[in-house]
C-alpha positions in Angstrom: -70.0 18.1 71.1 -68.9 21.7 71.7 -65.7 23.3 70.6 -64.1 22.8 74.1 -64.5 19.1 73.9 -63.0 19.1 70.3 -60.0 21.1 71.4 -59.4 18.8 74.4 -59.5 15.7 72.2 -57.1 17.3 69.7 -54.7 18.5 72.5 -54.8 14.9 74.2 -54.0 13.3 70.9 -51.1 15.4 70.1 -49.7 15.2 73.6 -49.9 11.4 73.6 -48.6 10.9 70.0 -45.3 13.2 70.6 -43.0 10.4 71.8 -44.0 8.2 68.8 -43.6 11.1 66.4 -40.1 12.1 67.7 -39.1 8.4 67.5 -40.2 8.2 63.9 -38.4 11.4 63.1 -35.3 9.8 64.7 -35.6 6.5 62.7 -36.0 8.6 59.7 -32.7 10.4 60.2 -30.9 7.2 60.8 -32.6 5.5 57.8 -31.2 8.3 55.6 -27.7 7.4 56.9 -28.2 3.9 55.8 -28.9 2.3 59.2 -32.0 0.3 59.7 -33.1 0.1 63.3 -36.6 -1.4 63.7 -36.4 -1.5 67.6 -37.1 2.1 68.3 -40.3 1.5 70.2 -38.6 -1.3 72.3 -35.7 0.9 73.3 -38.1 3.5 74.3 -40.1 1.1 76.4 -36.9 -0.4 77.9 -35.6 3.3 78.9 -39.0 4.0 80.4 -38.9 0.9 82.6 -35.3 1.3 83.6 -36.1 4.9 84.6 -39.1 3.8 86.6 -37.1 1.1 88.3 -34.4 3.6 89.0 -36.8 6.2 90.4 -38.4 3.6 92.6 -35.2 2.3 94.1 -33.4 5.4 94.6 -35.9 8.3 94.5 -33.0 10.5 92.9 -34.0 12.3 89.7 -30.3 12.6 88.4 -29.9 8.8 88.6 -33.1 8.2 87.1 -32.2 10.3 84.0 -28.8 8.6 83.6 -30.3 5.1 83.9 -33.2 5.8 81.5 -31.2 7.5 78.8 -27.8 5.3 79.0 -29.7 2.0 78.8 -28.5 1.3 75.2 -24.9 3.1 75.0 -22.3 1.1 73.2 
């Protein structure tokens, strides 16, 4: 293994782990406020699926963003 391969592996790992790290940080903030939300990964998955469906049906990026981010508005 040369240094370029190692750098690529580290780069890909960090890029792939970023959404989970951000979700964990968000859960940490809500946990500090006293709210326990164990469905963070599921909400991310449902938002991604809703965004994919909206993009497939409409082809409009604005509608896709609205559908993927507002899936769990209360």
